[in-house]
C-alpha positions as CSV (number, residue, x, y, z in Angstrom):
1,M,10.0,-156.4,-90.7
2,G,6.2,-156.7,-90.9
3,V,4.1,-154.4,-93.0
4,I,0.6,-153.2,-92.0
5,Y,-1.6,-151.6,-94.7
6,R,-4.5,-149.3,-93.9
7,V,-7.3,-148.1,-96.2
8,P,-10.2,-145.9,-95.2
9,T,-13.0,-147.8,-93.3
10,S,-15.6,-145.0,-93.3
11,D,-16.3,-141.3,-93.9
12,L,-15.7,-139.3,-90.8
13,V,-16.5,-135.8,-92.1
14,V,-17.7,-134.9,-95.6
15,V,-17.8,-131.1,-96.4
16,G,-19.3,-129.9,-99.7
17,T,-20.9,-131.7,-102.6
18,W,-19.1,-134.7,-104.0
19,T,-20.1,-136.6,-107.1
20,L,-19.5,-140.3,-106.7
21,S,-19.3,-142.8,-109.5
22,S,-21.5,-145.2,-107.5
23,G,-22.9,-145.5,-104.0
24,T,-23.2,-142.8,-101.3
25,L,-20.0,-143.0,-99.3
26,V,-16.8,-141.2,-100.4
27,Y,-14.5,-143.8,-98.8
28,D,-16.0,-146.5,-101.0
29,M,-14.5,-144.7,-103.9
30,V,-11.0,-144.6,-102.5
31,D,-10.5,-147.8,-100.5
32,D,-8.9,-149.8,-103.3
33,P,-7.0,-152.9,-102.2
34,V,-3.3,-152.3,-101.7
35,G,-1.4,-153.3,-104.8
36,S,-4.4,-153.4,-107.1
37,P,-5.9,-150.0,-107.6
38,D,-9.1,-149.9,-109.7
39,E,-7.5,-147.2,-112.1
40,S,-10.4,-144.7,-111.7
41,T,-13.3,-147.2,-111.9
42,T,-14.6,-145.7,-108.7
43,T,-14.2,-141.9,-108.3
44,A,-15.2,-139.1,-106.0
45,T,-15.0,-135.6,-107.5
46,N,-15.8,-132.1,-106.4
47,A,-15.7,-128.6,-108.0
48,A,-14.7,-126.5,-105.0
49,V,-11.4,-126.1,-103.2
50,S,-13.4,-125.6,-100.0
51,N,-14.7,-129.2,-100.1
52,Y,-12.9,-131.9,-98.1
53,V,-13.3,-135.3,-96.6
54,Y,-11.9,-136.8,-93.4
55,F,-11.7,-140.6,-93.4
56,N,-11.6,-143.1,-90.5
57,F,-8.9,-145.8,-90.5
58,L,-8.5,-148.9,-88.3
59,R,-6.4,-148.0,-85.3
60,G,-4.0,-150.0,-83.3
61,I,-0.8,-151.9,-83.8
62,P,-0.5,-155.6,-82.9
63,T,1.5,-156.4,-79.8
64,G,5.2,-156.8,-80.4
65,I,5.3,-154.6,-83.6
66,T,7.8,-151.8,-83.7
67,I,7.1,-148.9,-86.1
68,D,10.2,-148.2,-88.2
69,Y,8.5,-145.7,-90.5
70,V,5.2,-144.6,-91.9
71,K,4.6,-144.3,-95.6
72,V,1.4,-142.6,-96.9
73,V,0.5,-143.2,-100.6
74,C,-2.2,-141.1,-102.2
75,R,-3.3,-141.4,-105.8
76,A,-5.1,-138.4,-107.2
77,K,-6.0,-136.9,-110.5
78,S,-6.8,-133.3,-111.3
79,S,-9.0,-132.5,-114.2
80,A,-8.6,-128.7,-114.0
81,S,-5.9,-126.3,-113.0
82,T,-6.7,-126.6,-109.4
83,N,-4.6,-127.5,-106.4
84,M,-4.9,-130.7,-104.5
85,W,-3.9,-131.2,-100.9
86,L,-3.3,-134.3,-98.7
87,V,-3.5,-133.4,-95.0
88,I,-2.6,-136.0,-92.4
89,D,-4.1,-135.5,-88.9
90,E,-2.7,-137.9,-86.4
91,S,-5.1,-137.0,-83.6
């Protein structure tokens, strides 16, 4: 069984004010290589539950590949008593 990993390739929609540890793109803060996360060296934070980000990912599955299952891994940290959501939009 083959495995295909996807990490964000760009910001699609950024709503609200985000504080980035470096750079200007939120996806650059969360596109850590699979298997070697940077353990919060790069971060994107916000102070409002109404803020959100949609990311672009590479699309397409190589010819001959059968999808057995999809696994989504999200690493997040909350510094306050706030809720965090992960929403997957497959459109």
